[in-house]
N, CA, C, O and CB atoms as a CASP TS submission, in Angstrom:
PFRMAT TS
TARGET T0000
AUTHOR 0000-0000-0000
METHOD Language model
MODEL 1
PARENT N/A
ATOM      1  N   MET     1       0.859  -1.177   0.000  1.00  0.00           N
ATOM      2  CA  MET     1       0.000   0.000   0.000  1.00  0.00           C
ATOM      3  C   MET     1       0.901   1.234   0.000  1.00  0.00           C
ATOM      4  O   MET     1       1.955   1.248   0.635  1.00  0.00           O
ATOM      5  CB  MET     1      -0.975   0.001   1.235  1.00  0.00           C
ATOM      6  N   ASN     2       0.469   2.265  -0.719  1.00  0.00           N
ATOM      7  CA  ASN     2       1.196   3.521  -0.773  1.00  0.00           C
ATOM      8  C   ASN     2       1.339   4.108   0.626  1.00  0.00           C
ATOM      9  O   ASN     2       0.411   4.043   1.432  1.00  0.00           O
ATOM     10  CB  ASN     2       0.488   4.515  -1.703  1.00  0.00           C
ATOM     11  N   LYS     3       2.503   4.678   0.909  1.00  0.00           N
ATOM     12  CA  LYS     3       2.788   5.214   2.244  1.00  0.00           C
ATOM     13  C   LYS     3       1.768   6.263   2.681  1.00  0.00           C
ATOM     14  O   LYS     3       1.268   6.204   3.805  1.00  0.00           O
ATOM     15  CB  LYS     3       4.180   5.818   2.273  1.00  0.00           C
ATOM     16  N   ARG     4       1.454   7.219   1.811  1.00  0.00           N
ATOM     17  CA  ARG     4       0.542   8.295   2.201  1.00  0.00           C
ATOM     18  C   ARG     4      -0.871   7.767   2.432  1.00  0.00           C
ATOM     19  O   ARG     4      -1.541   8.193   3.372  1.00  0.00           O
ATOM     20  CB  ARG     4       0.523   9.391   1.132  1.00  0.00           C
ATOM     21  N   ILE     5      -1.325   6.860   1.598  1.00  0.00           N
ATOM     22  CA  ILE     5      -2.661   6.278   1.783  1.00  0.00           C
ATOM     23  C   ILE     5      -2.714   5.498   3.091  1.00  0.00           C
ATOM     24  O   ILE     5      -3.720   5.534   3.800  1.00  0.00           O
ATOM     25  CB  ILE     5      -3.032   5.357   0.591  1.00  0.00           C
ATOM     26  N   LYS     6      -1.637   4.798   3.409  1.00  0.00           N
ATOM     27  CA  LYS     6      -1.580   4.063   4.674  1.00  0.00           C
ATOM     28  C   LYS     6      -1.664   5.028   5.851  1.00  0.00           C
ATOM     29  O   LYS     6      -2.376   4.766   6.821  1.00  0.00           O
ATOM     30  CB  LYS     6      -0.286   3.226   4.759  1.00  0.00           C
ATOM     31  N   GLU     7      -0.938   6.146   5.769  1.00  0.00           N
ATOM     32  CA  GLU     7      -0.992   7.147   6.839  1.00  0.00           C
ATOM     33  C   GLU     7      -2.411   7.695   7.014  1.00  0.00           C
ATOM     34  O   GLU     7      -2.892   7.850   8.137  1.00  0.00           O
ATOM     35  CB  GLU     7      -0.017   8.299   6.542  1.00  0.00           C
ATOM     36  N   LEU     8      -3.070   7.985   5.894  1.00  0.00           N
ATOM     37  CA  LEU     8      -4.434   8.507   5.969  1.00  0.00           C
ATOM     38  C   LEU     8      -5.391   7.470   6.535  1.00  0.00           C
ATOM     39  O   LEU     8      -6.264   7.799   7.338  1.00  0.00           O
ATOM     40  CB  LEU     8      -4.909   8.956   4.590  1.00  0.00           C
ATOM     41  N   SER     9      -5.232   6.219   6.120  1.00  0.00           N
ATOM     42  CA  SER     9      -6.139   5.171   6.615  1.00  0.00           C
ATOM     43  C   SER     9      -5.968   4.943   8.110  1.00  0.00           C
ATOM     44  O   SER     9      -6.934   4.625   8.804  1.00  0.00           O
ATOM     45  CB  SER     9      -5.899   3.859   5.862  1.00  0.00           C
ATOM     46  N   GLU    10      -4.751   5.103   8.607  1.00  0.00           N
ATOM     47  CA  GLU    10      -4.505   4.916  10.042  1.00  0.00           C
ATOM     48  C   GLU    10      -5.199   5.976  10.881  1.00  0.00           C
ATOM     49  O   GLU    10      -5.442   5.766  12.069  1.00  0.00           O
ATOM     50  CB  GLU    10      -3.011   4.938  10.327  1.00  0.00           C
ATOM     51  N   GLN    11      -5.519   7.107  10.278  1.00  0.00           N
ATOM     52  CA  GLN    11      -6.236   8.173  10.986  1.00  0.00           C
ATOM     53  C   GLN    11      -7.738   7.890  11.074  1.00  0.00           C
ATOM     54  O   GLN    11      -8.475   8.652  11.701  1.00  0.00           O
ATOM     55  CB  GLN    11      -6.003   9.513  10.290  1.00  0.00           C
ATOM     56  N   CYS    12      -8.189   6.815  10.457  1.00  0.00           N
ATOM     57  CA  CYS    12      -9.626   6.571  10.318  1.00  0.00           C
ATOM     58  C   CYS    12     -10.158   5.415  11.158  1.00  0.00           C
ATOM     59  O   CYS    12     -11.287   4.971  10.953  1.00  0.00           O
ATOM     60  CB  CYS    12      -9.943   6.310   8.893  1.00  0.00           C
ATOM     61  N   TYR    13      -9.374   4.934  12.081  1.00  0.00           N
ATOM     62  CA  TYR    13      -9.854   3.883  12.969  1.00  0.00           C
ATOM     63  C   TYR    13     -10.437   4.529  14.205  1.00  0.00           C
ATOM     64  O   TYR    13      -9.776   5.330  14.867  1.00  0.00           O
ATOM     65  CB  TYR    13      -8.720   2.891  13.342  1.00  0.00           C
ATOM     66  N   GLY    14     -11.671   4.184  14.518  1.00  0.00           N
ATOM     67  CA  GLY    14     -12.338   4.779  15.665  1.00  0.00           C
ATOM     68  C   GLY    14     -12.136   3.973  16.938  1.00  0.00           C
ATOM     69  O   GLY    14     -12.556   2.818  17.011  1.00  0.00           O
ATOM     70  N   GLY    15     -11.508   4.558  17.931  1.00  0.00           N
ATOM     71  CA  GLY    15     -11.321   3.896  19.224  1.00  0.00           C
ATOM     72  C   GLY    15     -10.596   2.574  19.092  1.00  0.00           C
ATOM     73  O   GLY    15      -9.530   2.489  18.482  1.00  0.00           O
ATOM     74  N   ASN    16     -11.192   1.541  19.675  1.00  0.00           N
ATOM     75  CA  ASN    16     -10.605   0.202  19.625  1.00  0.00           C
ATOM     76  C   ASN    16     -11.090  -0.592  18.424  1.00  0.00           C
ATOM     77  O   ASN    16     -10.767  -1.772  18.283  1.00  0.00           O
ATOM     78  CB  ASN    16     -10.922  -0.555  20.897  1.00  0.00           C
ATOM     79  N   SER    17     -11.862   0.048  17.565  1.00  0.00           N
ATOM     80  CA  SER    17     -12.439  -0.630  16.411  1.00  0.00           C
ATOM     81  C   SER    17     -11.349  -1.035  15.419  1.00  0.00           C
ATOM     82  O   SER    17     -10.386  -0.305  15.186  1.00  0.00           O
ATOM     83  CB  SER    17     -13.477   0.270  15.726  1.00  0.00           C
ATOM     84  N   ALA    18     -11.534  -2.212  14.851  1.00  0.00           N
ATOM     85  CA  ALA    18     -10.601  -2.686  13.823  1.00  0.00           C
ATOM     86  C   ALA    18     -11.099  -2.296  12.436  1.00  0.00           C
ATOM     87  O   ALA    18     -10.461  -2.603  11.429  1.00  0.00           O
ATOM     88  CB  ALA    18     -10.418  -4.217  13.915  1.00  0.00           C
ATOM     89  N   GLN    19     -12.238  -1.623  12.393  1.00  0.00           N
ATOM     90  CA  GLN    19     -12.797  -1.228  11.105  1.00  0.00           C
ATOM     91  C   GLN    19     -12.518   0.230  10.818  1.00  0.00           C
ATOM     92  O   GLN    19     -12.574   1.090  11.697  1.00  0.00           O
ATOM     93  CB  GLN    19     -14.295  -1.488  11.068  1.00  0.00           C
ATOM     94  N   ILE    20     -12.215   0.478   9.555  1.00  0.00           N
ATOM     95  CA  ILE    20     -11.921   1.841   9.126  1.00  0.00           C
ATOM     96  C   ILE    20     -13.221   2.611   8.927  1.00  0.00           C
ATOM     97  O   ILE    20     -14.225   2.056   8.480  1.00  0.00           O
ATOM     98  CB  ILE    20     -11.085   1.840   7.824  1.00  0.00           C
ATOM     99  N   ASP    21     -13.186   3.891   9.265  1.00  0.00           N
ATOM    100  CA  ASP    21     -14.315   4.781   9.018  1.00  0.00           C
ATOM    101  C   ASP    21     -14.201   5.241   7.560  1.00  0.00           C
ATOM    102  O   ASP    21     -13.430   6.146   7.241  1.00  0.00           O
ATOM    103  CB  ASP    21     -14.327   6.013  10.027  1.00  0.00           C
ATOM    104  N   VAL    22     -14.972   4.609   6.694  1.00  0.00           N
ATOM    105  CA  VAL    22     -14.866   4.853   5.252  1.00  0.00           C
ATOM    106  C   VAL    22     -15.176   6.299   4.903  1.00  0.00           C
ATOM    107  O   VAL    22     -14.516   6.886   4.046  1.00  0.00           O
ATOM    108  CB  VAL    22     -15.804   3.928   4.487  1.00  0.00           C
ATOM    109  N   GLU    23     -16.163   6.873   5.554  1.00  0.00           N
ATOM    110  CA  GLU    23     -16.524   8.260   5.268  1.00  0.00           C
ATOM    111  C   GLU    23     -15.365   9.203   5.602  1.00  0.00           C
ATOM    112  O   GLU    23     -15.056  10.104   4.822  1.00  0.00           O
ATOM    113  CB  GLU    23     -17.784   8.660   6.059  1.00  0.00           C
ATOM    114  N   LYS    24     -14.733   9.004   6.739  1.00  0.00           N
ATOM    115  CA  LYS    24     -13.608   9.840   7.130  1.00  0.00           C
ATOM    116  C   LYS    24     -12.428   9.628   6.176  1.00  0.00           C
ATOM    117  O   LYS    24     -11.761  10.588   5.790  1.00  0.00           O
ATOM    118  CB  LYS    24     -13.191   9.534   8.581  1.00  0.00           C
ATOM    119  N   PHE    25     -12.173   8.381   5.800  1.00  0.00           N
ATOM    120  CA  PHE    25     -11.081   8.072   4.883  1.00  0.00           C
ATOM    121  C   PHE    25     -11.307   8.767   3.539  1.00  0.00           C
ATOM    122  O   PHE    25     -10.382   9.348   2.971  1.00  0.00           O
ATOM    123  CB  PHE    25     -10.952   6.544   4.687  1.00  0.00           C
ATOM    124  N   THR    26     -12.521   8.704   3.045  1.00  0.00           N
ATOM    125  CA  THR    26     -12.871   9.363   1.786  1.00  0.00           C
ATOM    126  C   THR    26     -12.647  10.868   1.893  1.00  0.00           C
ATOM    127  O   THR    26     -12.092  11.481   0.981  1.00  0.00           O
ATOM    128  CB  THR    26     -14.336   9.067   1.406  1.00  0.00           C
ATOM    129  N   GLU    27     -13.071  11.457   2.989  1.00  0.00           N
ATOM    130  CA  GLU    27     -12.886  12.890   3.190  1.00  0.00           C
ATOM    131  C   GLU    27     -11.395  13.259   3.198  1.00  0.00           C
ATOM    132  O   GLU    27     -11.004  14.265   2.606  1.00  0.00           O
ATOM    133  CB  GLU    27     -13.551  13.331   4.506  1.00  0.00           C
ATOM    134  N   LEU    28     -10.572  12.457   3.859  1.00  0.00           N
ATOM    135  CA  LEU    28      -9.135  12.729   3.901  1.00  0.00           C
ATOM    136  C   LEU    28      -8.490  12.616   2.518  1.00  0.00           C
ATOM    137  O   LEU    28      -7.615  13.410   2.172  1.00  0.00           O
ATOM    138  CB  LEU    28      -8.450  11.772   4.870  1.00  0.00           C
ATOM    139  N   ILE    29      -8.919  11.636   1.732  1.00  0.00           N
ATOM    140  CA  ILE    29      -8.398  11.484   0.363  1.00  0.00           C
ATOM    141  C   ILE    29      -8.784  12.708  -0.474  1.00  0.00           C
ATOM    142  O   ILE    29      -7.958  13.247  -1.210  1.00  0.00           O
ATOM    143  CB  ILE    29      -8.943  10.175  -0.300  1.00  0.00           C
ATOM    144  N   LEU    30     -10.033  13.139  -0.356  1.00  0.00           N
ATOM    145  CA  LEU    30     -10.488  14.313  -1.110  1.00  0.00           C
ATOM    146  C   LEU    30      -9.732  15.577  -0.692  1.00  0.00           C
ATOM    147  O   LEU    30      -9.382  16.403  -1.535  1.00  0.00           O
ATOM    148  CB  LEU    30     -11.997  14.517  -0.913  1.00  0.00           C
ATOM    149  N   GLN    31      -9.486  15.720   0.594  1.00  0.00           N
ATOM    150  CA  GLN    31      -8.719  16.873   1.075  1.00  0.00           C
ATOM    151  C   GLN    31      -7.306  16.850   0.506  1.00  0.00           C
ATOM    152  O   GLN    31      -6.773  17.883   0.100  1.00  0.00           O
ATOM    153  CB  GLN    31      -8.672  16.891   2.616  1.00  0.00           C
ATOM    154  N   GLU    32      -6.710  15.674   0.482  1.00  0.00           N
ATOM    155  CA  GLU    32      -5.355  15.520  -0.048  1.00  0.00           C
ATOM    156  C   GLU    32      -5.317  15.875  -1.542  1.00  0.00           C
ATOM    157  O   GLU    32      -4.411  16.574  -1.994  1.00  0.00           O
ATOM    158  CB  GLU    32      -4.848  14.073   0.175  1.00  0.00           C
ATOM    159  N   CYS    33      -6.293  15.396  -2.293  1.00  0.00           N
ATOM    160  CA  CYS    33      -6.362  15.690  -3.731  1.00  0.00           C
ATOM    161  C   CYS    33      -6.562  17.190  -3.955  1.00  0.00           C
ATOM    162  O   CYS    33      -5.926  17.780  -4.828  1.00  0.00           O
ATOM    163  CB  CYS    33      -7.512  14.888  -4.402  1.00  0.00           C
ATOM    164  N   SER    34      -7.428  17.793  -3.180  1.00  0.00           N
ATOM    165  CA  SER    34      -7.681  19.230  -3.303  1.00  0.00           C
ATOM    166  C   SER    34      -6.415  20.019  -3.022  1.00  0.00           C
ATOM    167  O   SER    34      -6.117  20.994  -3.712  1.00  0.00           O
ATOM    168  CB  SER    34      -8.801  19.669  -2.349  1.00  0.00           C
ATOM    169  N   LYS    35      -5.679  19.600  -2.020  1.00  0.00           N
ATOM    170  CA  LYS    35      -4.432  20.275  -1.662  1.00  0.00           C
ATOM    171  C   LYS    35      -3.436  20.235  -2.825  1.00  0.00           C
ATOM    172  O   LYS    35      -2.783  21.235  -3.125  1.00  0.00           O
ATOM    173  CB  LYS    35      -3.813  19.627  -0.409  1.00  0.00           C
ATOM    174  N   VAL    36      -3.325  19.081  -3.471  1.00  0.00           N
ATOM    175  CA  VAL    36      -2.416  18.929  -4.610  1.00  0.00           C
ATOM    176  C   VAL    36      -2.810  19.893  -5.734  1.00  0.00           C
ATOM    177  O   VAL    36      -1.959  20.582  -6.297  1.00  0.00           O
ATOM    178  CB  VAL    36      -2.426  17.466  -5.124  1.00  0.00           C
ATOM    179  N   ILE    37      -4.091  19.933  -6.049  1.00  0.00           N
ATOM    180  CA  ILE    37      -4.570  20.784  -7.141  1.00  0.00           C
ATOM    181  C   ILE    37      -4.396  22.266  -6.804  1.00  0.00           C
ATOM    182  O   ILE    37      -3.972  23.047  -7.655  1.00  0.00           O
ATOM    183  CB  ILE    37      -6.046  20.481  -7.444  1.00  0.00           C
ATOM    184  N   LEU    38      -4.716  22.654  -5.582  1.00  0.00           N
ATOM    185  CA  LEU    38      -4.590  24.061  -5.201  1.00  0.00           C
ATOM    186  C   LEU    38      -3.135  24.518  -5.191  1.00  0.00           C
ATOM    187  O   LEU    38      -2.848  25.669  -5.521  1.00  0.00           O
ATOM    188  CB  LEU    38      -5.211  24.292  -3.831  1.00  0.00           C
ATOM    189  N   GLU    39      -2.223  23.639  -4.821  1.00  0.00           N
ATOM    190  CA  GLU    39      -0.797  23.982  -4.864  1.00  0.00           C
ATOM    191  C   GLU    39      -0.358  24.228  -6.309  1.00  0.00           C
ATOM    192  O   GLU    39       0.382  25.173  -6.584  1.00  0.00           O
ATOM    193  CB  GLU    39       0.058  22.854  -4.224  1.00  0.00           C
ATOM    194  N   TRP    40      -0.813  23.380  -7.225  1.00  0.00           N
ATOM    195  CA  TRP    40      -0.434  23.533  -8.626  1.00  0.00           C
ATOM    196  C   TRP    40      -1.022  24.823  -9.207  1.00  0.00           C
ATOM    197  O   TRP    40      -0.411  25.457 -10.067  1.00  0.00           O
ATOM    198  CB  TRP    40      -0.903  22.313  -9.446  1.00  0.00           C
ATOM    199  N   LYS    41      -2.181  25.195  -8.742  1.00  0.00           N
ATOM    200  CA  LYS    41      -2.859  26.386  -9.243  1.00  0.00           C
ATOM    201  C   LYS    41      -1.996  27.641  -9.055  1.00  0.00           C
ATOM    202  O   LYS    41      -2.145  28.615  -9.793  1.00  0.00           O
ATOM    203  CB  LYS    41      -4.207  26.562  -8.533  1.00  0.00           C
ATOM    204  N   LYS    42      -1.108  27.615  -8.081  1.00  0.00           N
ATOM    205  CA  LYS    42      -0.222  28.747  -7.810  1.00  0.00           C
ATOM    206  C   LYS    42       0.913  28.842  -8.829  1.00  0.00           C
ATOM    207  O   LYS    42       1.573  29.876  -8.923  1.00  0.00           O
ATOM    208  CB  LYS    42       0.355  28.634  -6.405  1.00  0.00           C
ATOM    209  N   GLU    43       1.145  27.778  -9.587  1.00  0.00           N
ATOM    210  CA  GLU    43       2.237  27.744 -10.550  1.00  0.00           C
ATOM    211  C   GLU    43       1.858  28.530 -11.814  1.00  0.00           C
ATOM    212  O   GLU    43       0.680  28.629 -12.158  1.00  0.00           O
ATOM    213  CB  GLU    43       2.598  26.283 -10.907  1.00  0.00           C
ATOM    214  N   PRO    44       2.867  29.090 -12.503  1.00  0.00           N
ATOM    215  CA  PRO    44       2.580  29.885 -13.703  1.00  0.00           C
ATOM    216  C   PRO    44       2.452  29.038 -14.974  1.00  0.00           C
ATOM    217  O   PRO    44       2.765  29.519 -16.063  1.00  0.00           O
ATOM    218  CB  PRO    44       3.668  30.919 -13.899  1.00  0.00           C
ATOM    219  N   PHE    45       2.006  27.807 -14.854  1.00  0.00           N
ATOM    220  CA  PHE    45       1.892  26.920 -16.000  1.00  0.00           C
ATOM    221  C   PHE    45       0.422  26.672 -16.313  1.00  0.00           C
ATOM    222  O   PHE    45      -0.435  26.832 -15.444  1.00  0.00           O
ATOM    223  CB  PHE    45       2.627  25.589 -15.739  1.00  0.00           C
ATOM    224  N   PRO    46       0.127  26.281 -17.549  1.00  0.00           N
ATOM    225  CA  PRO    46      -1.264  25.948 -17.899  1.00  0.00           C
ATOM    226  C   PRO    46      -1.767  24.783 -17.043  1.00  0.00           C
ATOM    227  O   PRO    46      -1.001  23.899 -16.661  1.00  0.00           O
ATOM    228  CB  PRO    46      -1.378  25.594 -19.406  1.00  0.00           C
ATOM    229  N   PHE    47      -3.036  24.801 -16.761  1.00  0.00           N
ATOM    230  CA  PHE    47      -3.635  23.751 -15.930  1.00  0.00           C
ATOM    231  C   PHE    47      -4.897  23.254 -16.610  1.00  0.00           C
ATOM    232  O   PHE    47      -5.724  24.046 -17.061  1.00  0.00           O
ATOM    233  CB  PHE    47      -3.951  24.272 -14.493  1.00  0.00           C
ATOM    234  N   ASP    48      -5.038  21.941 -16.679  1.00  0.00           N
ATOM    235  CA  ASP    48      -6.249  21.343 -17.230  1.00  0.00           C
ATOM    236  C   ASP    48      -6.552  20.054 -16.478  1.00  0.00           C
ATOM    237  O   ASP    48      -5.825  19.680 -15.557  1.00  0.00           O
ATOM    238  CB  ASP    48      -6.097  21.073 -18.754  1.00  0.00           C
ATOM    239  N   GLU    49      -7.609  19.388 -16.866  1.00  0.00           N
ATOM    240  CA  GLU    49      -8.035  18.178 -16.161  1.00  0.00           C
ATOM    241  C   GLU    49      -6.986  17.072 -16.230  1.00  0.00           C
ATOM    242  O   GLU    49      -6.773  16.356 -15.251  1.00  0.00           O
ATOM    243  CB  GLU    49      -9.348  17.675 -16.738  1.00  0.00           C
ATOM    244  N   ASP    50      -6.333  16.929 -17.378  1.00  0.00           N
ATOM    245  CA  ASP    50      -5.307  15.898 -17.510  1.00  0.00           C
ATOM    246  C   ASP    50      -4.155  16.151 -16.540  1.00  0.00           C
ATOM    247  O   ASP    50      -3.614  15.215 -15.952  1.00  0.00           O
ATOM    248  CB  ASP    50      -4.782  15.844 -18.952  1.00  0.00           C
ATOM    249  N   THR    51      -3.787  17.416 -16.379  1.00  0.00           N
ATOM    250  CA  THR    51      -2.726  17.773 -15.436  1.00  0.00           C
ATOM    251  C   THR    51      -3.147  17.409 -14.018  1.00  0.00           C
ATOM    252  O   THR    51      -2.349  16.867 -13.252  1.00  0.00           O
ATOM    253  CB  THR    51      -2.391  19.280 -15.530  1.00  0.00           C
ATOM    254  N   ALA    52      -4.389  17.703 -13.666  1.00  0.00           N
ATOM    255  CA  ALA    52      -4.893  17.383 -12.330  1.00  0.00           C
ATOM    256  C   ALA    52      -4.816  15.881 -12.061  1.00  0.00           C
ATOM    257  O   ALA    52      -4.374  15.459 -10.993  1.00  0.00           O
ATOM    258  CB  ALA    52      -6.341  17.874 -12.172  1.00  0.00           C
ATOM    259  N   VAL    53      -5.245  15.083 -13.029  1.00  0.00           N
ATOM    260  CA  VAL    53      -5.199  13.623 -12.876  1.00  0.00           C
ATOM    261  C   VAL    53      -3.761  13.162 -12.683  1.00  0.00           C
ATOM    262  O   VAL    53      -3.472  12.360 -11.794  1.00  0.00           O
ATOM    263  CB  VAL    53      -5.826  12.919 -14.107  1.00  0.00           C
ATOM    264  N   GLU    54      -2.865  13.672 -13.517  1.00  0.00           N
ATOM    265  CA  GLU    54      -1.459  13.281 -13.422  1.00  0.00           C
ATOM    266  C   GLU    54      -0.860  13.655 -12.071  1.00  0.00           C
ATOM    267  O   GLU    54      -0.120  12.868 -11.482  1.00  0.00           O
ATOM    268  CB  GLU    54      -0.656  13.929 -14.543  1.00  0.00           C
ATOM    269  N   LEU    55      -1.171  14.841 -11.582  1.00  0.00           N
ATOM    270  CA  LEU    55      -0.636  15.288 -10.294  1.00  0.00           C
ATOM    271  C   LEU    55      -1.116  14.412  -9.146  1.00  0.00           C
ATOM    272  O   LEU    55      -0.339  14.059  -8.258  1.00  0.00           O
ATOM    273  CB  LEU    55      -1.031  16.733 -10.036  1.00  0.00           C
ATOM    274  N   ILE    56      -2.393  14.064  -9.166  1.00  0.00           N
ATOM    275  CA  ILE    56      -2.940  13.247  -8.082  1.00  0.00           C
ATOM    276  C   ILE    56      -2.344  11.843  -8.109  1.00  0.00           C
ATOM    277  O   ILE    56      -1.964  11.316  -7.064  1.00  0.00           O
ATOM    278  CB  ILE    56      -4.474  13.175  -8.183  1.00  0.00           C
ATOM    279  N   TYR    57      -2.258  11.238  -9.278  1.00  0.00           N
ATOM    280  CA  TYR    57      -1.645   9.904  -9.372  1.00  0.00           C
ATOM    281  C   TYR    57      -0.191   9.951  -8.907  1.00  0.00           C
ATOM    282  O   TYR    57       0.267   9.065  -8.186  1.00  0.00           O
ATOM    283  CB  TYR    57      -1.723   9.368 -10.824  1.00  0.00           C
ATOM    284  N   LYS    58       0.531  10.995  -9.326  1.00  0.00           N
ATOM    285  CA  LYS    58       1.934  11.131  -8.938  1.00  0.00           C
ATOM    286  C   LYS    58       2.059  11.327  -7.429  1.00  0.00           C
ATOM    287  O   LYS    58       2.942  10.750  -6.794  1.00  0.00           O
ATOM    288  CB  LYS    58       2.588  12.308  -9.684  1.00  0.00           C
ATOM    289  N   HIS    59       1.176  12.140  -6.860  1.00  0.00           N
ATOM    290  CA  HIS    59       1.206  12.416  -5.419  1.00  0.00           C
ATOM    291  C   HIS    59       1.063  11.135  -4.602  1.00  0.00           C
ATOM    292  O   HIS    59       1.751  10.944  -3.599  1.00  0.00           O
ATOM    293  CB  HIS    59       0.092  13.400  -5.043  1.00  0.00           C
ATOM    294  N   PHE    60       0.171  10.270  -5.039  1.00  0.00           N
ATOM    295  CA  PHE    60      -0.061   9.020  -4.319  1.00  0.00           C
ATOM    296  C   PHE    60       0.832   7.880  -4.818  1.00  0.00           C
ATOM    297  O   PHE    60       0.691   6.734  -4.390  1.00  0.00           O
ATOM    298  CB  PHE    60      -1.517   8.619  -4.446  1.00  0.00           C
ATOM    299  N   GLU    61       1.749   8.210  -5.727  1.00  0.00           N
ATOM    300  CA  GLU    61       2.734   7.262  -6.251  1.00  0.00           C
ATOM    301  C   GLU    61       2.096   6.058  -6.945  1.00  0.00           C
ATOM    302  O   GLU    61       2.556   4.924  -6.812  1.00  0.00           O
ATOM    303  CB  GLU    61       3.623   6.781  -5.130  1.00  0.00           C
ATOM    304  N   PHE    62       1.026   6.336  -7.686  1.00  0.00           N
ATOM    305  CA  PHE    62       0.385   5.298  -8.477  1.00  0.00           C
ATOM    306  C   PHE    62       0.757   5.474  -9.935  1.00  0.00           C
ATOM    307  O   PHE    62       1.069   6.576 -10.385  1.00  0.00           O
ATOM    308  CB  PHE    62      -1.144   5.331  -8.296  1.00  0.00           C
ATOM    309  N   LYS    63       0.720   4.381 -10.662  1.00  0.00           N
ATOM    310  CA  LYS    63       0.995   4.425 -12.092  1.00  0.00           C
ATOM    311  C   LYS    63      -0.195   5.094 -12.786  1.00  0.00           C
ATOM    312  O   LYS    63      -1.353   4.754 -12.543  1.00  0.00           O
ATOM    313  CB  LYS    63       1.256   2.985 -12.668  1.00  0.00           C
ATOM    314  N   LEU    64       0.122   6.037 -13.640  1.00  0.00           N
ATOM    315  CA  LEU    64      -0.919   6.747 -14.376  1.00  0.00           C
ATOM    316  C   LEU    64      -1.643   5.783 -15.309  1.00  0.00           C
ATOM    317  O   LEU    64      -0.998   4.979 -15.981  1.00  0.00           O
ATOM    318  CB  LEU    64      -0.320   7.928 -15.174  1.00  0.00           C
ATOM    319  N   PRO    65      -2.978   5.849 -15.363  1.00  0.00           N
ATOM    320  CA  PRO    65      -3.725   4.954 -16.248  1.00  0.00           C
ATOM    321  C   PRO    65      -3.432   5.282 -17.712  1.00  0.00           C
ATOM    322  O   PRO    65      -2.934   6.364 -18.022  1.00  0.00           O
ATOM    323  CB  PRO    65      -5.240   5.056 -15.969  1.00  0.00           C
ATOM    324  N   PRO    66      -3.740   4.357 -18.600  1.00  0.00           N
ATOM    325  CA  PRO    66      -3.525   4.615 -20.023  1.00  0.00           C
ATOM    326  C   PRO    66      -4.240   5.884 -20.472  1.00  0.00           C
ATOM    327  O   PRO    66      -5.277   6.251 -19.918  1.00  0.00           O
ATOM    328  CB  PRO    66      -4.001   3.426 -20.857  1.00  0.00           C
ATOM    329  N   LYS    67      -3.687   6.541 -21.463  1.00  0.00           N
ATOM    330  CA  LYS    67      -4.236   7.819 -21.931  1.00  0.00           C
ATOM    331  C   LYS    67      -5.664   7.713 -22.458  1.00  0.00           C
ATOM    332  O   LYS    67      -6.368   8.721 -22.517  1.00  0.00           O
ATOM    333  CB  LYS    67      -3.355   8.382 -23.009  1.00  0.00           C
ATOM    334  N   TYR    68      -6.107   6.519 -22.841  1.00  0.00           N
ATOM    335  CA  TYR    68      -7.462   6.431 -23.369  1.00  0.00           C
ATOM    336  C   TYR    68      -8.522   6.583 -22.296  1.00  0.00           C
ATOM    337  O   TYR    68      -9.702   6.716 -22.621  1.00  0.00           O
ATOM    338  CB  TYR    68      -7.650   5.126 -24.074  1.00  0.00           C
ATOM    339  N   ILE    69      -8.141   6.569 -21.038  1.00  0.00           N
ATOM    340  CA  ILE    69      -9.092   6.835 -19.974  1.00  0.00           C
ATOM    341  C   ILE    69      -9.286   8.340 -19.895  1.00  0.00           C
ATOM    342  O   ILE    69      -8.350   9.078 -19.589  1.00  0.00           O
ATOM    343  CB  ILE    69      -8.606   6.248 -18.609  1.00  0.00           C
ATOM    344  N   LYS    70     -10.479   8.784 -20.166  1.00  0.00           N
ATOM    345  CA  LYS    70     -10.776  10.214 -20.222  1.00  0.00           C
ATOM    346  C   LYS    70     -11.285  10.709 -18.877  1.00  0.00           C
ATOM    347  O   LYS    70     -11.905   9.956 -18.125  1.00  0.00           O
ATOM    348  CB  LYS    70     -11.806  10.508 -21.319  1.00  0.00           C
ATOM    349  N   VAL    71     -11.023  11.965 -18.577  1.00  0.00           N
ATOM    350  CA  VAL    71     -11.578  12.600 -17.398  1.00  0.00           C
ATOM    351  C   VAL    71     -13.019  12.947 -17.726  1.00  0.00           C
ATOM    352  O   VAL    71     -13.299  13.541 -18.768  1.00  0.00           O
ATOM    353  CB  VAL    71     -10.753  13.869 -16.972  1.00  0.00           C
ATOM    354  N   ILE    72     -13.928  12.580 -16.842  1.00  0.00           N
ATOM    355  CA  ILE    72     -15.349  12.877 -17.043  1.00  0.00           C
ATOM    356  C   ILE    72     -15.643  14.228 -16.444  1.00  0.00           C
ATOM    357  O   ILE    72     -15.421  14.448 -15.253  1.00  0.00           O
ATOM    358  CB  ILE    72     -16.259  11.786 -16.411  1.00  0.00           C
ATOM    359  N   LYS    73     -16.144  15.144 -17.267  1.00  0.00           N
ATOM    360  CA  LYS    73     -16.511  16.478 -16.776  1.00  0.00           C
ATOM    361  C   LYS    73     -17.926  16.428 -16.238  1.00  0.00           C
ATOM    362  O   LYS    73     -18.837  15.925 -16.895  1.00  0.00           O
ATOM    363  CB  LYS    73     -16.387  17.551 -17.899  1.00  0.00           C
ATOM    364  N   ILE    74     -18.099  16.950 -15.051  1.00  0.00           N
ATOM    365  CA  ILE    74     -19.417  16.954 -14.402  1.00  0.00           C
ATOM    366  C   ILE    74     -19.998  18.348 -14.467  1.00  0.00           C
ATOM    367  O   ILE    74     -21.105  18.579 -13.980  1.00  0.00           O
ATOM    368  CB  ILE    74     -19.325  16.473 -12.929  1.00  0.00           C
TER
END
């Protein structure tokens, strides 16, 4: 498991429970992703959805998916 994801998941165990609080874990992942994107926003380079995806995958040290996977705009 990626080091940062492991650190975040360890913050999500409630008391003596052996079960992770999925809602809290999801919130922490979203906060982490938002932080990555907001940091990049300060840079003087162009920013688009593909850049955001690449930054998040890189941040969590995951292999970027094949280019044919498109970002879905909501």
